[in-house]
HTML snippet that shows the backbone in 3Dmol.js (N, CA, C, O; Angstrom):
<script src="https://3Dmol.org/build/3Dmol-min.js"></script>
<div id="view" style="width:600px;height:400px;position:relative"></div>
<script>
const pdb = `
ATOM      1  N   MET A   1       3.713   7.081 -14.144  1.00  0.00           N
ATOM      2  CA  MET A   1       2.635   6.225 -13.684  1.00  0.00           C
ATOM      3  C   MET A   1       1.522   6.188 -14.724  1.00  0.00           C
ATOM      4  O   MET A   1       1.158   7.212 -15.300  1.00  0.00           O
ATOM      5  N   ALA A   2       1.008   5.032 -14.947  1.00  0.00           N
ATOM      6  CA  ALA A   2      -0.039   4.869 -15.938  1.00  0.00           C
ATOM      7  C   ALA A   2      -1.388   5.366 -15.425  1.00  0.00           C
ATOM      8  O   ALA A   2      -2.199   5.869 -16.202  1.00  0.00           O
ATOM      9  N   SER A   3      -1.630   5.230 -14.133  1.00  0.00           N
ATOM     10  CA  SER A   3      -2.927   5.644 -13.610  1.00  0.00           C
ATOM     11  C   SER A   3      -2.828   5.927 -12.119  1.00  0.00           C
ATOM     12  O   SER A   3      -1.814   5.654 -11.478  1.00  0.00           O
ATOM     13  N   ILE A   4      -3.892   6.473 -11.597  1.00  0.00           N
ATOM     14  CA  ILE A   4      -3.946   6.745 -10.161  1.00  0.00           C
ATOM     15  C   ILE A   4      -3.901   5.447  -9.369  1.00  0.00           C
ATOM     16  O   ILE A   4      -3.368   5.413  -8.260  1.00  0.00           O
ATOM     17  N   ASP A   5      -4.458   4.377  -9.932  1.00  0.00           N
ATOM     18  CA  ASP A   5      -4.420   3.081  -9.247  1.00  0.00           C
ATOM     19  C   ASP A   5      -2.991   2.572  -9.113  1.00  0.00           C
ATOM     20  O   ASP A   5      -2.625   2.009  -8.081  1.00  0.00           O
ATOM     21  N   ASP A   6      -2.177   2.769 -10.159  1.00  0.00           N
ATOM     22  CA  ASP A   6      -0.770   2.382 -10.084  1.00  0.00           C
ATOM     23  C   ASP A   6      -0.049   3.184  -9.012  1.00  0.00           C
ATOM     24  O   ASP A   6       0.745   2.646  -8.240  1.00  0.00           O
ATOM     25  N   PHE A   7      -0.339   4.476  -8.978  1.00  0.00           N
ATOM     26  CA  PHE A   7       0.263   5.346  -7.965  1.00  0.00           C
ATOM     27  C   PHE A   7      -0.124   4.892  -6.562  1.00  0.00           C
ATOM     28  O   PHE A   7       0.729   4.775  -5.682  1.00  0.00           O
ATOM     29  N   ARG A   8      -1.404   4.638  -6.360  1.00  0.00           N
ATOM     30  CA  ARG A   8      -1.878   4.205  -5.048  1.00  0.00           C
ATOM     31  C   ARG A   8      -1.260   2.875  -4.635  1.00  0.00           C
ATOM     32  O   ARG A   8      -0.873   2.701  -3.480  1.00  0.00           O
ATOM     33  N   PHE A   9      -1.165   1.937  -5.571  1.00  0.00           N
ATOM     34  CA  PHE A   9      -0.581   0.640  -5.270  1.00  0.00           C
ATOM     35  C   PHE A   9       0.879   0.775  -4.858  1.00  0.00           C
ATOM     36  O   PHE A   9       1.291   0.224  -3.837  1.00  0.00           O
ATOM     37  N   GLU A  10       1.663   1.507  -5.648  1.00  0.00           N
ATOM     38  CA  GLU A  10       3.090   1.669  -5.356  1.00  0.00           C
ATOM     39  C   GLU A  10       3.307   2.414  -4.040  1.00  0.00           C
ATOM     40  O   GLU A  10       4.150   2.020  -3.234  1.00  0.00           O
ATOM     41  N   SER A  11       2.551   3.484  -3.824  1.00  0.00           N
ATOM     42  CA  SER A  11       2.727   4.234  -2.574  1.00  0.00           C
ATOM     43  C   SER A  11       2.324   3.378  -1.375  1.00  0.00           C
ATOM     44  O   SER A  11       2.937   3.477  -0.312  1.00  0.00           O
ATOM     45  N   HIS A  12       1.306   2.545  -1.535  1.00  0.00           N
ATOM     46  CA  HIS A  12       0.887   1.657  -0.448  1.00  0.00           C
ATOM     47  C   HIS A  12       1.983   0.637  -0.134  1.00  0.00           C
ATOM     48  O   HIS A  12       2.282   0.384   1.033  1.00  0.00           O
ATOM     49  N   GLN A  13       2.584   0.049  -1.178  1.00  0.00           N
ATOM     50  CA  GLN A  13       3.669  -0.919  -0.965  1.00  0.00           C
ATOM     51  C   GLN A  13       4.841  -0.269  -0.230  1.00  0.00           C
ATOM     52  O   GLN A  13       5.400  -0.851   0.700  1.00  0.00           O
ATOM     53  N   LEU A  14       5.206   0.935  -0.652  1.00  0.00           N
ATOM     54  CA  LEU A  14       6.322   1.639  -0.007  1.00  0.00           C
ATOM     55  C   LEU A  14       5.994   1.993   1.441  1.00  0.00           C
ATOM     56  O   LEU A  14       6.853   1.896   2.317  1.00  0.00           O
ATOM     57  N   LEU A  15       4.761   2.399   1.689  1.00  0.00           N
ATOM     58  CA  LEU A  15       4.367   2.721   3.066  1.00  0.00           C
ATOM     59  C   LEU A  15       4.309   1.487   3.955  1.00  0.00           C
ATOM     60  O   LEU A  15       4.610   1.569   5.146  1.00  0.00           O
ATOM     61  N   LEU A  16       3.927   0.349   3.391  1.00  0.00           N
ATOM     62  CA  LEU A  16       3.939  -0.884   4.186  1.00  0.00           C
ATOM     63  C   LEU A  16       5.362  -1.217   4.642  1.00  0.00           C
ATOM     64  O   LEU A  16       5.573  -1.594   5.795  1.00  0.00           O
ATOM     65  N   GLU A  17       6.326  -1.080   3.750  1.00  0.00           N
ATOM     66  CA  GLU A  17       7.724  -1.346   4.115  1.00  0.00           C
ATOM     67  C   GLU A  17       8.224  -0.324   5.123  1.00  0.00           C
ATOM     68  O   GLU A  17       8.911  -0.682   6.079  1.00  0.00           O
ATOM     69  N   LEU A  18       7.889   0.943   4.920  1.00  0.00           N
ATOM     70  CA  LEU A  18       8.302   1.982   5.872  1.00  0.00           C
ATOM     71  C   LEU A  18       7.697   1.715   7.249  1.00  0.00           C
ATOM     72  O   LEU A  18       8.387   1.839   8.260  1.00  0.00           O
ATOM     73  N   ASP A  19       6.430   1.354   7.297  1.00  0.00           N
ATOM     74  CA  ASP A  19       5.774   1.064   8.572  1.00  0.00           C
ATOM     75  C   ASP A  19       6.408  -0.154   9.248  1.00  0.00           C
ATOM     76  O   ASP A  19       6.642  -0.134  10.457  1.00  0.00           O
ATOM     77  N   ALA A  20       6.684  -1.198   8.493  1.00  0.00           N
ATOM     78  CA  ALA A  20       7.304  -2.399   9.068  1.00  0.00           C
ATOM     79  C   ALA A  20       8.698  -2.086   9.598  1.00  0.00           C
ATOM     80  O   ALA A  20       9.079  -2.554  10.672  1.00  0.00           O
ATOM     81  N   ALA A  21       9.458  -1.293   8.842  1.00  0.00           N
ATOM     82  CA  ALA A  21      10.806  -0.931   9.285  1.00  0.00           C
ATOM     83  C   ALA A  21      10.763  -0.079  10.555  1.00  0.00           C
ATOM     84  O   ALA A  21      11.566  -0.272  11.468  1.00  0.00           O
ATOM     85  N   THR A  22       9.831   0.850  10.604  1.00  0.00           N
ATOM     86  CA  THR A  22       9.696   1.709  11.789  1.00  0.00           C
ATOM     87  C   THR A  22       9.257   0.895  12.998  1.00  0.00           C
ATOM     88  O   THR A  22       9.766   1.092  14.102  1.00  0.00           O
ATOM     89  N   MET A  23       8.320  -0.013  12.794  1.00  0.00           N
ATOM     90  CA  MET A  23       7.872  -0.867  13.904  1.00  0.00           C
ATOM     91  C   MET A  23       9.009  -1.759  14.393  1.00  0.00           C
ATOM     92  O   MET A  23       9.117  -2.020  15.591  1.00  0.00           O
ATOM     93  N   GLY A  24       9.855  -2.226  13.481  1.00  0.00           N
ATOM     94  CA  GLY A  24      11.015  -3.011  13.893  1.00  0.00           C
ATOM     95  C   GLY A  24      11.935  -2.212  14.792  1.00  0.00           C
ATOM     96  O   GLY A  24      12.450  -2.731  15.782  1.00  0.00           O
ATOM     97  N   MET A  25      12.142  -0.952  14.451  1.00  0.00           N
ATOM     98  CA  MET A  25      12.978  -0.093  15.303  1.00  0.00           C
ATOM     99  C   MET A  25      12.320   0.134  16.661  1.00  0.00           C
ATOM    100  O   MET A  25      12.986   0.087  17.696  1.00  0.00           O
ATOM    101  N   MET A  26      11.024   0.376  16.655  1.00  0.00           N
ATOM    102  CA  MET A  26      10.326   0.641  17.914  1.00  0.00           C
ATOM    103  C   MET A  26      10.325  -0.592  18.817  1.00  0.00           C
ATOM    104  O   MET A  26      10.359  -0.475  20.042  1.00  0.00           O
ATOM    105  N   THR A  27      10.287  -1.767  18.205  1.00  0.00           N
ATOM    106  CA  THR A  27      10.381  -2.999  18.989  1.00  0.00           C
ATOM    107  C   THR A  27      11.737  -3.074  19.676  1.00  0.00           C
ATOM    108  O   THR A  27      11.832  -3.450  20.845  1.00  0.00           O
ATOM    109  N   LEU A  28      12.775  -2.718  18.948  1.00  0.00           N
ATOM    110  CA  LEU A  28      14.114  -2.702  19.556  1.00  0.00           C
ATOM    111  C   LEU A  28      14.216  -1.662  20.665  1.00  0.00           C
ATOM    112  O   LEU A  28      14.837  -1.912  21.698  1.00  0.00           O
ATOM    113  N   VAL A  29      13.612  -0.501  20.456  1.00  0.00           N
ATOM    114  CA  VAL A  29      13.627   0.546  21.490  1.00  0.00           C
ATOM    115  C   VAL A  29      12.939   0.040  22.751  1.00  0.00           C
ATOM    116  O   VAL A  29      13.442   0.229  23.859  1.00  0.00           O
ATOM    117  N   SER A  30      11.786  -0.605  22.579  1.00  0.00           N
ATOM    118  CA  SER A  30      11.055  -1.075  23.764  1.00  0.00           C
ATOM    119  C   SER A  30      11.803  -2.183  24.506  1.00  0.00           C
ATOM    120  O   SER A  30      11.593  -2.394  25.700  1.00  0.00           O
ATOM    121  N   SER A  31      12.678  -2.888  23.784  1.00  0.00           N
ATOM    122  CA  SER A  31      13.481  -3.922  24.451  1.00  0.00           C
ATOM    123  C   SER A  31      14.865  -3.390  24.848  1.00  0.00           C
ATOM    124  O   SER A  31      15.758  -4.154  25.214  1.00  0.00           O
ATOM    125  N   ARG A  32      15.019  -2.080  24.767  1.00  0.00           N
ATOM    126  CA  ARG A  32      16.252  -1.377  25.164  1.00  0.00           C
ATOM    127  C   ARG A  32      17.480  -1.849  24.392  1.00  0.00           C
ATOM    128  O   ARG A  32      18.582  -1.928  24.935  1.00  0.00           O
ATOM    129  N   CYS A  33      17.272  -2.154  23.145  1.00  0.00           N
ATOM    130  CA  CYS A  33      18.370  -2.565  22.267  1.00  0.00           C
ATOM    131  C   CYS A  33      18.551  -1.474  21.216  1.00  0.00           C
ATOM    132  O   CYS A  33      18.042  -1.586  20.100  1.00  0.00           O
ATOM    133  N   VAL A  34      19.273  -0.426  21.577  1.00  0.00           N
ATOM    134  CA  VAL A  34      19.428   0.720  20.680  1.00  0.00           C
ATOM    135  C   VAL A  34      20.879   0.926  20.235  1.00  0.00           C
ATOM    136  O   VAL A  34      21.292   2.041  19.920  1.00  0.00           O
ATOM    137  N   SER A  35      21.629  -0.153  20.216  1.00  0.00           N
ATOM    138  CA  SER A  35      22.984  -0.116  19.672  1.00  0.00           C
ATOM    139  C   SER A  35      23.359  -1.527  19.247  1.00  0.00           C
ATOM    140  O   SER A  35      22.690  -2.500  19.596  1.00  0.00           O
ATOM    141  N   GLY A  36      24.431  -1.617  18.495  1.00  0.00           N
ATOM    142  CA  GLY A  36      24.896  -2.921  18.043  1.00  0.00           C
ATOM    143  C   GLY A  36      24.418  -3.247  16.649  1.00  0.00           C
ATOM    144  O   GLY A  36      23.728  -2.446  16.019  1.00  0.00           O
ATOM    145  N   PRO A  37      24.784  -4.422  16.163  1.00  0.00           N
ATOM    146  CA  PRO A  37      24.487  -4.792  14.773  1.00  0.00           C
ATOM    147  C   PRO A  37      22.992  -4.899  14.457  1.00  0.00           C
ATOM    148  O   PRO A  37      22.566  -4.551  13.355  1.00  0.00           O
ATOM    149  N   GLU A  38      22.207  -5.372  15.402  1.00  0.00           N
ATOM    150  CA  GLU A  38      20.758  -5.484  15.161  1.00  0.00           C
ATOM    151  C   GLU A  38      20.142  -4.096  14.991  1.00  0.00           C
ATOM    152  O   GLU A  38      19.313  -3.886  14.105  1.00  0.00           O
ATOM    153  N   TRP A  39      20.543  -3.157  15.832  1.00  0.00           N
ATOM    154  CA  TRP A  39      20.060  -1.781  15.727  1.00  0.00           C
ATOM    155  C   TRP A  39      20.519  -1.151  14.417  1.00  0.00           C
ATOM    156  O   TRP A  39      19.745  -0.482  13.732  1.00  0.00           O
ATOM    157  N   ASP A  40      21.786  -1.373  14.077  1.00  0.00           N
ATOM    158  CA  ASP A  40      22.317  -0.808  12.829  1.00  0.00           C
ATOM    159  C   ASP A  40      21.543  -1.312  11.617  1.00  0.00           C
ATOM    160  O   ASP A  40      21.242  -0.539  10.707  1.00  0.00           O
ATOM    161  N   ALA A  41      21.223  -2.589  11.599  1.00  0.00           N
ATOM    162  CA  ALA A  41      20.460  -3.165  10.484  1.00  0.00           C
ATOM    163  C   ALA A  41      19.046  -2.573  10.431  1.00  0.00           C
ATOM    164  O   ALA A  41      18.548  -2.241   9.355  1.00  0.00           O
ATOM    165  N   ALA A  42      18.409  -2.444  11.587  1.00  0.00           N
ATOM    166  CA  ALA A  42      17.059  -1.877  11.636  1.00  0.00           C
ATOM    167  C   ALA A  42      17.079  -0.410  11.212  1.00  0.00           C
ATOM    168  O   ALA A  42      16.179   0.050  10.510  1.00  0.00           O
ATOM    169  N   ASN A  43      18.094   0.310  11.636  1.00  0.00           N
ATOM    170  CA  ASN A  43      18.225   1.718  11.278  1.00  0.00           C
ATOM    171  C   ASN A  43      18.424   1.873   9.773  1.00  0.00           C
ATOM    172  O   ASN A  43      17.827   2.752   9.152  1.00  0.00           O
ATOM    173  N   LYS A  44      19.256   1.026   9.193  1.00  0.00           N
ATOM    174  CA  LYS A  44      19.499   1.077   7.758  1.00  0.00           C
ATOM    175  C   LYS A  44      18.225   0.743   6.985  1.00  0.00           C
ATOM    176  O   LYS A  44      17.909   1.398   5.992  1.00  0.00           O
ATOM    177  N   ARG A  45      17.493  -0.276   7.440  1.00  0.00           N
ATOM    178  CA  ARG A  45      16.249  -0.662   6.764  1.00  0.00           C
ATOM    179  C   ARG A  45      15.242   0.489   6.784  1.00  0.00           C
ATOM    180  O   ARG A  45      14.608   0.786   5.771  1.00  0.00           O
ATOM    181  N   GLN A  46      15.100   1.130   7.940  1.00  0.00           N
ATOM    182  CA  GLN A  46      14.148   2.230   8.059  1.00  0.00           C
ATOM    183  C   GLN A  46      14.578   3.414   7.194  1.00  0.00           C
ATOM    184  O   GLN A  46      13.750   4.040   6.532  1.00  0.00           O
ATOM    185  N   HIS A  47      15.859   3.712   7.204  1.00  0.00           N
ATOM    186  CA  HIS A  47      16.378   4.824   6.409  1.00  0.00           C
ATOM    187  C   HIS A  47      16.130   4.580   4.917  1.00  0.00           C
ATOM    188  O   HIS A  47      15.684   5.480   4.206  1.00  0.00           O
ATOM    189  N   GLU A  48      16.419   3.370   4.447  1.00  0.00           N
ATOM    190  CA  GLU A  48      16.214   3.036   3.039  1.00  0.00           C
ATOM    191  C   GLU A  48      14.737   3.068   2.659  1.00  0.00           C
ATOM    192  O   GLU A  48      14.379   3.533   1.577  1.00  0.00           O
ATOM    193  N   ALA A  49      13.885   2.575   3.551  1.00  0.00           N
ATOM    194  CA  ALA A  49      12.440   2.584   3.275  1.00  0.00           C
ATOM    195  C   ALA A  49      11.927   4.010   3.157  1.00  0.00           C
ATOM    196  O   ALA A  49      11.133   4.317   2.268  1.00  0.00           O
ATOM    197  N   TYR A  50      12.380   4.881   4.053  1.00  0.00           N
ATOM    198  CA  TYR A  50      11.964   6.286   3.979  1.00  0.00           C
ATOM    199  C   TYR A  50      12.499   6.939   2.717  1.00  0.00           C
ATOM    200  O   TYR A  50      11.782   7.692   2.058  1.00  0.00           O
ATOM    201  N   LYS A  51      13.746   6.660   2.373  1.00  0.00           N
ATOM    202  CA  LYS A  51      14.359   7.253   1.186  1.00  0.00           C
ATOM    203  C   LYS A  51      13.581   6.853  -0.071  1.00  0.00           C
ATOM    204  O   LYS A  51      13.339   7.693  -0.938  1.00  0.00           O
ATOM    205  N   CYS A  52      13.193   5.594  -0.176  1.00  0.00           N
ATOM    206  CA  CYS A  52      12.422   5.128  -1.331  1.00  0.00           C
ATOM    207  C   CYS A  52      11.053   5.779  -1.392  1.00  0.00           C
ATOM    208  O   CYS A  52      10.614   6.204  -2.461  1.00  0.00           O
ATOM    209  N   TRP A  53      10.377   5.863  -0.263  1.00  0.00           N
ATOM    210  CA  TRP A  53       9.050   6.488  -0.230  1.00  0.00           C
ATOM    211  C   TRP A  53       9.150   7.970  -0.575  1.00  0.00           C
ATOM    212  O   TRP A  53       8.338   8.484  -1.345  1.00  0.00           O
ATOM    213  N   ASP A  54      10.138   8.659  -0.011  1.00  0.00           N
ATOM    214  CA  ASP A  54      10.318  10.081  -0.275  1.00  0.00           C
ATOM    215  C   ASP A  54      10.634  10.328  -1.751  1.00  0.00           C
ATOM    216  O   ASP A  54      10.090  11.252  -2.355  1.00  0.00           O
ATOM    217  N   ALA A  55      11.503   9.513  -2.327  1.00  0.00           N
ATOM    218  CA  ALA A  55      11.842   9.669  -3.746  1.00  0.00           C
ATOM    219  C   ALA A  55      10.610   9.453  -4.616  1.00  0.00           C
ATOM    220  O   ALA A  55      10.413  10.166  -5.600  1.00  0.00           O
ATOM    221  N   PHE A  56       9.788   8.483  -4.262  1.00  0.00           N
ATOM    222  CA  PHE A  56       8.571   8.216  -5.022  1.00  0.00           C
ATOM    223  C   PHE A  56       7.595   9.379  -4.918  1.00  0.00           C
ATOM    224  O   PHE A  56       7.038   9.817  -5.924  1.00  0.00           O
ATOM    225  N   MET A  57       7.390   9.872  -3.720  1.00  0.00           N
ATOM    226  CA  MET A  57       6.421  10.946  -3.503  1.00  0.00           C
ATOM    227  C   MET A  57       6.879  12.281  -4.073  1.00  0.00           C
ATOM    228  O   MET A  57       6.044  13.119  -4.411  1.00  0.00           O
ATOM    229  N   ASN A  58       8.163  12.494  -4.185  1.00  0.00           N
ATOM    230  CA  ASN A  58       8.683  13.781  -4.646  1.00  0.00           C
ATOM    231  C   ASN A  58       9.345  13.686  -6.017  1.00  0.00           C
ATOM    232  O   ASN A  58      10.176  14.523  -6.368  1.00  0.00           O
ATOM    233  N   ALA A  59       8.978  12.674  -6.786  1.00  0.00           N
ATOM    234  CA  ALA A  59       9.539  12.530  -8.134  1.00  0.00           C
ATOM    235  C   ALA A  59       9.072  13.696  -8.994  1.00  0.00           C
ATOM    236  O   ALA A  59       7.890  14.040  -8.993  1.00  0.00           O
ATOM    237  N   PRO A  60      10.000  14.302  -9.729  1.00  0.00           N
ATOM    238  CA  PRO A  60       9.588  15.420 -10.597  1.00  0.00           C
ATOM    239  C   PRO A  60       8.762  14.912 -11.778  1.00  0.00           C
ATOM    240  O   PRO A  60       8.943  13.785 -12.240  1.00  0.00           O
ATOM    241  N   LEU A  61       7.869  15.749 -12.248  1.00  0.00           N
ATOM    242  CA  LEU A  61       7.102  15.414 -13.442  1.00  0.00           C
ATOM    243  C   LEU A  61       8.023  15.489 -14.653  1.00  0.00           C
ATOM    244  O   LEU A  61       8.994  16.246 -14.655  1.00  0.00           O
ATOM    245  N   ILE A  62       7.719  14.710 -15.672  1.00  0.00           N
ATOM    246  CA  ILE A  62       8.462  14.795 -16.921  1.00  0.00           C
ATOM    247  C   ILE A  62       8.140  16.147 -17.554  1.00  0.00           C
ATOM    248  O   ILE A  62       6.975  16.523 -17.686  1.00  0.00           O
ATOM    249  N   ALA A  63       9.176  16.861 -17.939  1.00  0.00           N
ATOM    250  CA  ALA A  63       9.011  18.232 -18.449  1.00  0.00           C
ATOM    251  C   ALA A  63       7.950  18.324 -19.523  1.00  0.00           C
ATOM    252  O   ALA A  63       7.922  17.536 -20.468  1.00  0.00           O
ATOM    253  N   GLY A  64       7.068  19.315 -19.357  1.00  0.00           N
ATOM    254  CA  GLY A  64       6.042  19.600 -20.360  1.00  0.00           C
ATOM    255  C   GLY A  64       4.862  18.654 -20.345  1.00  0.00           C
ATOM    256  O   GLY A  64       3.995  18.736 -21.214  1.00  0.00           O
ATOM    257  N   THR A  65       4.811  17.746 -19.361  1.00  0.00           N
ATOM    258  CA  THR A  65       3.682  16.808 -19.300  1.00  0.00           C
ATOM    259  C   THR A  65       3.170  16.761 -17.871  1.00  0.00           C
ATOM    260  O   THR A  65       3.681  17.437 -16.978  1.00  0.00           O
ATOM    261  N   ASN A  66       2.172  15.964 -17.688  1.00  0.00           N
ATOM    262  CA  ASN A  66       1.652  15.712 -16.343  1.00  0.00           C
ATOM    263  C   ASN A  66       1.971  14.278 -15.941  1.00  0.00           C
ATOM    264  O   ASN A  66       1.244  13.661 -15.163  1.00  0.00           O
ATOM    265  N   VAL A  67       3.084  13.750 -16.491  1.00  0.00           N
ATOM    266  CA  VAL A  67       3.438  12.343 -16.339  1.00  0.00           C
ATOM    267  C   VAL A  67       4.628  12.198 -15.411  1.00  0.00           C
ATOM    268  O   VAL A  67       5.606  12.940 -15.514  1.00  0.00           O
ATOM    269  N   LEU A  68       4.537  11.241 -14.509  1.00  0.00           N
ATOM    270  CA  LEU A  68       5.657  10.927 -13.620  1.00  0.00           C
ATOM    271  C   LEU A  68       6.596   9.968 -14.318  1.00  0.00           C
ATOM    272  O   LEU A  68       6.168   9.201 -15.181  1.00  0.00           O
ATOM    273  N   PRO A  69       7.877   9.999 -13.958  1.00  0.00           N
ATOM    274  CA  PRO A  69       8.798   9.010 -14.503  1.00  0.00           C
ATOM    275  C   PRO A  69       8.441   7.624 -13.987  1.00  0.00           C
ATOM    276  O   PRO A  69       7.663   7.512 -13.040  1.00  0.00           O
ATOM    277  N   PRO A  70       8.992   6.551 -14.587  1.00  0.00           N
ATOM    278  CA  PRO A  70       8.684   5.190 -14.122  1.00  0.00           C
ATOM    279  C   PRO A  70       9.018   5.013 -12.643  1.00  0.00           C
ATOM    280  O   PRO A  70       9.887   5.698 -12.105  1.00  0.00           O
ATOM    281  N   ALA A  71       8.323   4.095 -12.000  1.00  0.00           N
ATOM    282  CA  ALA A  71       8.545   3.820 -10.568  1.00  0.00           C
ATOM    283  C   ALA A  71       9.968   3.380 -10.324  1.00  0.00           C
ATOM    284  O   ALA A  71      10.643   2.867 -11.216  1.00  0.00           O
ATOM    285  N   ILE A  72      10.408   3.589  -9.106  1.00  0.00           N
ATOM    286  CA  ILE A  72      11.768   3.242  -8.682  1.00  0.00           C
ATOM    287  C   ILE A  72      11.932   1.737  -8.663  1.00  0.00           C
ATOM    288  O   ILE A  72      13.007   1.238  -8.333  1.00  0.00           O
TER     289      ILE A  72
END
`;
const viewer = $3Dmol.createViewer("view");
viewer.addModel(pdb, "pdb");
viewer.setStyle({}, {cartoon: {color: "spectrum"}});
viewer.zoomTo();
viewer.render();
</script>
């Protein structure tokens, strides 16, 4: 990451997708639709969004520096 602003921007974008994916799942739960292709798609979207956010937040520093590798 070039700066803290870049980090904040990227983490915000990833969190927006994670929040939207989670809300999509919760909408399905409230409508009692917790199986089938729509649920599977929502589950996959949420899982991928979390995986991307987690990878970004837990990226190892480049050895011997205080620099993160390029964004995902």
